[in-house]
C-alpha positions in Angstrom: 22.4 328.3 213.6 18.5 328.2 213.8 16.7 325.8 215.9 16.5 322.3 214.7 15.9 318.6 215.7 19.0 316.8 216.7 20.1 313.6 218.2 22.3 313.5 221.3 25.1 312.3 219.0 24.7 315.3 216.6 24.2 317.9 219.1 27.5 316.9 220.9 29.1 317.0 217.4 28.0 320.4 217.0 28.8 321.6 220.4 32.4 320.4 219.9 32.5 322.2 216.6 31.4 325.5 218.3 33.8 325.1 221.0 36.7 324.6 218.6 35.6 327.5 216.5 35.4 329.9 219.6 39.0 328.7 221.2 42.0 327.7 219.1 43.3 326.1 222.4 40.9 323.4 222.2 42.2 320.0 220.9 40.3 316.7 220.7 42.2 313.5 221.5 41.0 309.8 220.9 41.2 306.4 219.4 39.7 306.5 215.9 38.1 310.1 216.3 39.8 311.5 213.5 39.5 309.9 210.0 36.7 307.4 211.5 34.8 310.2 213.4 34.6 307.8 216.6 32.9 304.5 216.8 29.7 306.5 217.5 30.5 309.2 214.8 30.3 311.9 217.5 33.4 313.9 215.9 32.3 312.9 212.3 33.8 315.5 210.0 35.9 317.6 212.6 39.3 316.3 211.7 38.7 317.2 207.9 37.7 320.7 209.1 40.1 321.6 211.8 43.0 319.4 210.8 45.1 316.6 212.4 46.8 318.7 214.9 43.4 319.6 216.7 41.7 316.3 216.0 44.1 313.7 217.0 44.1 310.0 216.2 45.7 308.5 219.3 47.4 305.0 219.7 45.2 302.5 221.9 46.6 303.7 225.1 44.2 305.5 227.5 46.8 306.1 230.0 49.0 307.9 227.3 46.0 310.0 226.1 45.3 311.4 229.7 49.0 311.7 230.4 49.5 313.7 227.1 46.5 315.8 228.0 48.0 316.8 231.4 51.1 318.1 229.6 48.9 320.0 227.3 46.6 321.6 229.8 49.7 322.6 231.5 50.7 324.5 228.3 47.4 326.4 228.1 45.5 323.9 225.9 42.0 322.5 226.6 42.2 318.9 225.8 38.9 316.9 225.1 39.6 313.3 225.5 37.3 310.6 224.2 37.3 307.3 225.9 35.9 304.9 223.3 33.9 302.9 225.7 33.3 303.1 229.4 35.1 299.8 230.3 38.2 301.2 228.5 38.7 304.2 231.1 40.4 302.1 233.7 44.0 301.9 232.1 43.6 305.7 232.4 42.3 305.5 236.0 45.8 306.2 237.7 46.4 309.4 235.5 42.8 310.6 236.1 42.7 310.3 240.0 46.5 310.9 240.8 47.3 313.6 238.3 44.2 315.1 236.7 42.3 315.5 239.9 45.1 316.6 242.2 47.5 319.0 240.2 45.4 322.0 240.7 45.7 321.4 244.5 49.2 320.1 244.5 50.2 323.3 242.8 48.5 325.4 245.3 46.2 326.7 242.4 48.9 327.7 240.1 48.1 325.0 237.6 44.8 324.6 236.1 43.5 321.3 234.5 41.0 322.2 232.0 40.4 318.7 230.7 37.1 317.0 229.6 36.9 313.2 229.6 34.2 312.2 227.3 32.9 308.8 228.2 30.1 306.8 226.6 28.6 304.9 229.5 25.8 302.4 230.3 24.3 299.5 228.6 21.5 298.6 226.3 23.3 298.4 223.0 23.9 294.6 223.0 27.7 295.1 223.2 30.4 292.5 224.5 32.2 292.6 227.8 33.8 296.1 228.8 31.3 298.1 226.4 28.7 298.6 229.1 30.0 299.8 232.2 28.8 302.5 234.7 31.9 303.8 236.5 30.4 307.2 237.6 30.8 306.7 241.4 34.5 306.0 241.0 35.1 309.6 239.7 32.3 311.2 241.7 34.2 309.9 244.7 37.3 311.6 243.5 37.9 315.1 245.1 39.2 317.3 242.3 37.0 315.9 239.7 33.7 317.2 238.3 31.1 314.7 236.7 28.4 315.5 234.5 25.9 312.9 233.0 23.5 314.4 230.1 20.2 312.8 229.1 19.0 314.8 226.2 20.3 316.8 223.1 20.0 320.2 224.7 22.2 319.5 227.7 24.6 317.6 225.2 25.0 320.6 223.1 25.5 323.5 225.8 26.8 321.1 228.3 29.9 320.0 226.3 30.5 323.6 225.7 30.3 324.8 229.1 32.5 321.7 230.2 35.3 322.7 227.8 35.3 326.3 228.9 35.4 325.4 232.7 38.8 325.6 234.3 38.5 322.2 236.1 38.8 318.5 234.9 35.3 317.2 234.1 34.3 313.6 233.4 31.4 314.2 230.8 29.4 311.0 230.6 27.2 310.4 227.6 24.5 307.7 227.6 25.4 305.6 224.6 22.0 303.9 224.2 20.3 307.3 224.2 22.8 308.8 221.4 19.7 308.5 218.7 17.3 310.3 221.0 15.9 313.6 219.4 14.8 316.9 220.6 14.6 320.5 219.4 17.9 322.6 220.1 17.9 326.3 219.8 21.4 327.6 220.2 20.4 331.0 220.8 18.6 330.3 224.0 20.4 330.8 227.4 21.5 327.3 228.6 21.0 326.2 232.1 24.0 326.3 234.4 26.2 323.2 234.1 26.2 322.0 237.6 22.4 322.2 238.3 19.6 319.6 238.4 16.1 320.1 237.0 12.7 319.0 237.6 11.6 317.5 234.1 8.1 316.4 235.3 6.1 317.7 238.1 4.2 315.5 240.5 3.0 315.1 244.1 3.1 311.5 245.4 6.8 310.4 244.8 10.1 312.0 243.9 12.1 310.0 241.3 15.7 311.0 240.8 17.8 309.8 237.6 20.3 311.0 235.5 21.8 309.9 232.2 20.1 307.1 230.4 17.7 306.4 233.2 16.0 309.7 232.8 13.9 308.5 229.9 13.1 305.5 232.0 11.9 307.5 234.8 9.6 309.6 232.7 8.2 306.4 231.1 7.4 305.0 234.6 5.9 308.3 235.4 3.6 308.3 232.5 2.5 304.6 233.4 2.1 305.6 236.9 -0.3 308.5 235.8 -2.7 306.0 234.3 -3.1 304.4 237.8 -3.5 307.6 239.4 -0.2 308.2 241.0 1.7 311.5 240.3 5.5 311.0 240.0 7.8 314.0 240.2 11.0 313.3 238.1 14.1 315.1 238.7 17.2 315.0 236.4 20.3 315.3 238.3 22.3 316.3 235.2 25.4 316.5 237.5 26.9 314.0 240.0 29.9 315.8 241.3 28.9 318.4 242.6 25.4 317.1 243.4 22.7 319.7 243.3 20.4 318.5 245.7 18.2 321.6 246.7 15.7 321.1 244.2 15.5 317.5 245.4 15.2 318.5 248.9 12.3 320.8 247.9 10.6 318.0 246.1 10.9 315.4 248.9 9.7 317.8 251.5 6.4 318.1 249.3 6.0 314.3 248.2 7.4 312.7 251.3 8.9 309.8 249.3 11.9 309.3 247.2 13.2 306.8 244.7 16.8 307.0 243.1 17.3 305.0 239.8 20.6 304.3 238.1 22.1 301.6 236.0 25.3 301.0 238.1 25.0 298.4 240.8 23.2 299.6 243.8 25.8 298.9 246.5 27.9 302.0 247.1 26.4 303.6 244.1 25.3 307.3 243.7 22.0 306.4 245.1 23.5 305.5 248.4 25.0 309.0 248.8 21.8 310.6 247.7 19.6 308.6 250.1 21.9 309.5 252.9 21.8 313.3 252.3 18.0 313.3 251.6 17.6 311.3 254.9 19.6 313.7 256.9 17.9 316.8 255.3 14.4 315.8 254.9 14.2 313.2 257.8 11.0 314.8 259.4 9.3 315.0 255.8 9.9 311.5 254.9 6.8 309.3 254.9 9.0 306.2 253.7 12.6 305.2 253.5 14.5 306.4 250.4 14.6 303.4 248.0 17.3 302.8 245.3 16.6 301.0 241.9 19.9 299.8 240.1 21.7 297.3 238.5 22.6 294.0 240.4 25.8 293.5 242.1 27.4 291.3 239.4 29.6 292.0 236.3 27.6 293.3 233.5 25.9 290.3 231.9 26.3 289.1 228.1 24.1 291.0 225.8 21.1 288.6 225.8 20.6 288.9 229.5 21.1 292.8 229.8 17.3 293.3 229.5 17.0 291.4 232.8 19.9 293.4 234.5 19.0 296.9 233.2 16.4 298.7 235.7 13.2 299.2 233.5 10.0 301.1 234.3 8.6 297.9 236.0 11.3 297.9 238.6 10.8 301.7 239.1 7.0 301.3 239.5 7.6 298.3 241.9 9.8 300.7 243.9 7.2 303.3 244.0 4.7 300.8 245.0 6.9 299.7 248.0 7.3 303.4 249.0 3.6 304.1 248.7 3.2 301.1 250.9 4.7 302.6 254.1 
C-alpha cells in the first residue's frame, strides 16, 4: 500500500485488516462489528472479506465478550474485542481485572493473554449518558494490563497491529471525537515503539503533556501561546501503562515547568501519577509546581454542557499562565 491520507478510523480499519491477513489466529469480536461494521464503521468490510468466524457479531454482553476472549487466548487465538462505547466497558470490568490481567501471573507464565480491548473513549460528540467516559485510570492502575492511547492516524495504523502482536493484554483507547482527523500514513516506514512517548512540538518555556484526544488541544494551545511569545513543548504520552517518562523528564529539566492535560476528572487521574513522578525526579529543576488540567469531578454532563466540561485551549493556556507566574 502506498502512502495515503487516512482518517484515524480508516487507519484502524486498515491496521486490523493487515493484522488479520498476517495471522489467521486474529479474531475480532464485538457488538454490531460485522454486518454493520461497528457504530463508528471501524470494522467496515472485514466480516465480508474474512467471514463470520473471524469477525464475530456478539450478543450485547460485554462480560461474555471478554470471558470468551479469555478462552480463545488460552487456545492460541489473538482476540480483538471492541467495546462499543467507553461507558459500556464496566460490565466486563470484572473479567478484565480479575481474569485478563492476572492469568499470566497466576499460571506462572504458562498462559499468555494476547487480548486487545478496543475502547472508543472521551467526549466531544454530543452523545447521551454512558457514551463519553474516560476510564483509562482504572486500567492503568491494574497490574498486568498495558494501556495505549492513540492520537493520530499513523499511531492508529501501526499501533493496533503492534498491540495485536504483543503477548500481553492491551487496553487500546481510541479518541472517538478524533476518528475523522486526517494525516498521511506510509505503511512502509518503520513504526515507533508501541510503549514510547514522543515530543510532537519543541519548545523552551513549559512542557505540556497530553494523550489521545487532548494532544490536538495541547498543540492548538501551543500555537496560540506562540502568538504571545511563549514556547510550549508538547509531548504525546502515547502509552499510559507503562508510562515512558524519560523524554518528559528531559523536557522538564529544560523548561522547568510542566502542565498535564487529560479529559478525565482531575482527582486521581493520570495527571496525579505523572505529577508525582515528575516532582520526584525533576524536583531541583522545577520553577513551578506541576499543574493539571482535566475534567471536573462530576459525572459527564448532558451534551449541551460538554463544551464547558471538556478542557480546551483556554484552560490549558490558563494553566500555562499560572505556571509562568511562579
